[in-house]
C-alpha positions in Angstrom: -17.2 -30.0 22.6 -14.5 -29.4 20.6 -15.1 -28.7 16.9 -13.1 -31.8 15.9 -15.7 -33.6 18.0 -18.7 -32.0 16.4 -19.6 -33.0 12.6 -22.1 -31.1 12.3 -20.0 -27.8 13.2 -16.9 -29.3 10.8 -19.7 -29.9 8.4 -20.7 -25.4 9.3 -17.3 -24.2 9.3 -16.8 -26.0 6.0 -19.8 -24.9 4.1 -18.8 -21.3 5.2 -15.2 -21.8 3.8 -16.8 -22.8 0.4 -19.1 -20.4 0.0 -16.0 -17.9 1.0 -15.3 -16.5 -2.8 -19.2 -15.0 -2.7 -18.8 -12.7 0.0 -22.1 -13.0 1.1 -21.4 -14.4 4.9 -18.8 -11.0 5.1 -17.2 -8.4 3.8 -14.6 -9.6 1.6 -12.5 -6.9 -0.7 -10.6 -4.5 0.7 -12.6 -1.3 0.6 -15.7 -3.4 1.9 -14.0 -4.5 5.0 -12.4 -0.5 5.6 -16.3 0.3 5.2 -17.0 -2.5 7.7 -15.6 -1.2 10.2 -16.0 2.9 9.6 -19.3 1.9 9.9 -18.4 1.0 13.5 -16.2 3.6 13.9 -18.1 4.6 17.4 -17.9 1.7 18.8 -13.9 0.8 17.9 -13.2 4.4 19.5 -15.2 3.5 22.7 -13.5 0.1 23.3 -9.7 1.9 22.0 -10.5 4.7 25.1 -11.5 1.7 27.2 -8.4 -0.4 26.5 -6.0 2.5 26.6 -7.1 4.2 29.8 -8.8 0.9 31.3 -5.1 -1.1 31.5 -3.9 1.0 34.0 -7.1 2.6 35.4 -6.5 2.8 39.7 -2.1 2.8 39.0 -0.2 5.4 40.6 2.0 6.0 37.2 -1.0 5.3 35.3 0.1 5.6 31.5 4.0 6.0 32.4 4.2 2.5 32.7 3.5 2.5 28.9 7.8 4.2 28.8 8.4 2.6 32.1 8.8 -1.4 31.0 10.5 -0.5 27.8 13.4 1.9 29.8 13.8 -0.9 32.0 14.3 -3.5 29.9 16.4 -0.9 27.8 18.4 -0.3 31.1 19.0 -4.0 31.5 20.1 -5.5 27.6 22.2 -1.8 27.5 24.4 -2.8 30.5 24.6 -6.5 29.8 25.4 -5.7 25.6 27.2 -2.9 25.7 29.2 -2.7 29.4 29.7 -6.8 29.8 30.2 -8.1 26.4 31.4 -4.7 24.7 29.2 -4.7 22.1 28.4 -1.9 19.7 26.6 -1.6 16.5 29.8 -0.2 14.3 28.3 2.7 12.9 30.5 5.1 14.6 34.2 4.6 15.9 33.5 6.7 18.9 30.0 5.3 20.2 29.2 5.7 23.3 26.8 4.0 25.6 24.5 6.3 24.7 24.5 6.0 21.2 24.0 1.9 21.8 21.4 2.9 23.8 19.2 4.6 21.2 19.7 2.6 18.8 18.4 -0.3 20.5 15.5 1.6 22.1 14.5 2.1 18.4 14.0 -1.8 17.5 12.6 -2.6 21.3 10.2 0.2 20.3 9.1 -1.8 17.0 9.1 -4.9 18.8 7.2 -4.4 21.5 4.7 -2.9 19.5 4.3 -6.5 18.2 4.6 -8.7 21.6 2.1 -6.2 23.5 -0.9 -7.5 21.0 0.6 -10.8 19.9 1.5 -12.5 23.2 -2.1 -12.0 24.6 -4.0 -12.2 21.2 -4.9 -16.2 21.7 -7.3 -15.0 24.9 -8.7 -12.4 23.0 -12.0 -13.9 22.1 -12.2 -16.7 25.4 -11.4 -13.6 27.8 -14.8 -12.2 26.3 -17.0 -15.3 26.8 -20.3 -12.7 27.4 -19.5 -10.4 23.9 -19.0 -13.8 21.8 -22.6 -14.9 22.6 -23.8 -11.7 21.7 -24.7 -12.2 17.6 -24.9 -8.8 17.0 -21.5 -7.7 18.6 -18.6 -7.6 15.9 -16.0 -10.0 17.1 -13.7 -8.9 14.3 -13.2 -5.2 15.9 -11.4 -6.9 19.2 -8.2 -7.9 17.5 -8.1 -4.3 15.3 -8.8 -2.1 19.1 -5.7 -4.2 20.4 -3.6 -3.0 17.7 -4.4 0.4 18.0 -4.4 0.5 21.4 -0.7 -0.5 21.2 -0.2 1.9 18.5 -1.4 4.7 21.1 0.4 3.5 23.6 4.1 3.9 21.9 3.4 7.1 21.4 5.2 8.2 24.6 8.1 5.7 23.7 8.4 7.3 20.4 8.3 10.7 22.2 11.3 9.2 24.8 13.7 8.3 21.8 12.9 11.6 20.3 14.6 13.4 22.9 17.0 10.4 23.8 18.4 11.3 19.7 18.4 14.6 20.2 20.6 14.4 23.9 22.8 11.4 22.6 24.1 13.3 19.0 23.3 16.7 19.7 20.3 17.0 16.9 17.5 15.0 15.6 17.6 13.6 11.4 15.0 14.9 9.4 14.5 11.9 8.3 12.7 10.4 12.1 9.5 12.0 10.0 9.4 8.3 8.7 9.0 6.4 10.9 5.3 6.5 11.2 5.8 4.9 7.5 8.2 1.9 8.6 5.5 0.9 11.3 2.8 0.7 9.0 3.9 -3.0 8.0 4.0 -3.8 11.1 1.0 -3.0 12.3 -0.5 -4.6 9.4 1.6 -8.0 10.5 0.5 -7.5 14.0 -3.0 -7.0 13.4 -3.5 -10.1 10.5 -1.1 -12.8 13.7 -3.3 -11.3 16.2 -6.3 -12.4 14.0 -4.5 -16.0 13.2 -4.0 -16.3 17.1 -7.6 -15.4 18.1 -8.9 -18.0 16.1 -6.4 -20.6 17.1 -7.2 -19.9 20.8 -10.2 -20.6 20.8 -9.7 -24.3 19.0 -6.5 -24.7 20.6 -6.1 -23.6 24.0 -2.5 -24.5 24.1 -1.7 -21.4 21.8 -2.3 -19.1 25.2 -0.3 -21.0 27.0 3.4 -21.0 24.3 3.4 -17.8 23.5 5.4 -16.2 26.2 8.0 -18.9 25.0 7.7 -18.0 21.2 7.4 -14.3 22.1 11.0 -15.0 23.6 12.3 -16.7 20.6 10.9 -14.3 18.4 12.7 -11.4 19.9 16.4 -13.6 20.1 16.3 -14.2 16.4 15.3 -10.2 15.9 18.1 -8.3 15.2 17.1 -6.1 18.7 19.8 -5.8 20.6 22.4 -6.8 17.8 22.9 -5.1 13.8 22.3 -7.5 12.0 25.7 -7.4 9.6 27.4 -9.4 12.4 25.3 -12.3 11.3 27.8 -15.3 9.1 26.7 -14.4 5.6 25.6 -18.4 5.5 22.8 -17.0 7.6 21.7 -13.6 7.2 19.6 -14.4 4.0 17.6 -16.7 6.2 17.4 -14.1 8.8 16.3 -11.3 6.2 12.8 -13.7 6.1 11.9 -12.9 9.8 9.1 -10.8 9.3 10.5 -8.4 11.7 14.2 -8.0 11.4 13.4 -5.6 8.0 11.6 -3.4 10.1 13.5 -3.3 12.7 16.4 -1.8 10.8 14.7 0.2 8.6 13.5 1.8 11.9 17.1 2.3 13.0 18.1 3.5 10.0 15.4 6.4 9.8 15.2 7.4 13.6 19.4 7.5 14.7 21.1 7.0 11.0 19.4 9.1 9.1 19.3 7.5 6.5 16.7 6.2 3.8 14.6 3.2 4.1 15.3 0.4 1.8 11.8 1.2 0.1 11.8 -1.8 -1.7 12.2 -4.3 1.2 9.8 -2.0 2.7 7.6 -2.2 0.0 7.8 -5.6 0.2 7.3 -6.1 3.9 4.5 -3.6 3.3 2.4 -6.1 0.7 3.0 -9.1 2.7 2.2 -7.4 5.9 -1.4 -6.5 4.4 -1.7 -10.2 3.0 -1.2 -11.7 6.4 -3.6 -9.1 7.8 -6.4 -9.9 4.8 -5.9 -13.4 5.6 -6.3 -13.4 9.1 -9.5 -11.5 8.8 -10.6 -14.0 6.4 -9.8 -17.0 8.7 -11.7 -15.2 11.6 -14.2 -14.1 10.6 -14.8 -17.9 8.7 -14.7 -19.4 12.3 -16.4 -16.1 14.2 -20.3 -18.4 14.4 -18.4 -21.4 15.3 -16.7 -19.7 18.3 -20.1 -19.3 20.5 -20.0 -23.5 20.4 -16.9 -24.4 21.5 -16.9 -21.8 24.0 
């Protein structure tokens, strides 16, 4: 029975939302939420270990798949856009294919961090019905674990990027150390979107089937394989509204070009991403107790 067809379920969800501001149903302030996850730290670490190692368990290459997938896509996109279409980033008049590749790879790392979590997010709850029926199990840690696992799996790619910049440029700019700061808003945004999609995936199963198409749209609208400077002036302000655009551009600035990020834009992106993460958590927790009735 769906939530729409059950008046009692609708009333139950409505009652939870009405009393949301009281904080009696679940932790709602940032400090209370942090404490809520902290006391479940042992469970989060166990599930994180299983998520990172279990995905490739039994495979010959193991965790190397974390690097192999983006490297293969990097080779394809570099050939198509740098060799076939003769595209350049315009930052260096003597730009080589290798120079194009490292700039492209920096953007791919950021995008894959988001897509790896967002694409399967609608199935996080529905694929674990045994956990949904356990009242004591904190379902809210599932999106968090997926996001943390994506960050861990991104580490080999970051090492590859570091080595690639060193080989291509002959040095690594000191601003590379700022990359983790640039990734913070992306991690928060990814977590928030994951919460929203996990909630929607329970009540609207079509969301899971549409994610592959949605991710392709997000990818081509993101300045991953093209510089945002080539976008027409009348369209460029709208592209900056893309939640990933700012983070992709700043990741290139600090890792490849040796420039400082746009601190003002980064601060705004971080605040918006934190708000999305909080709202996603609140919505997920508000409907959490209705999941068992639907699944």
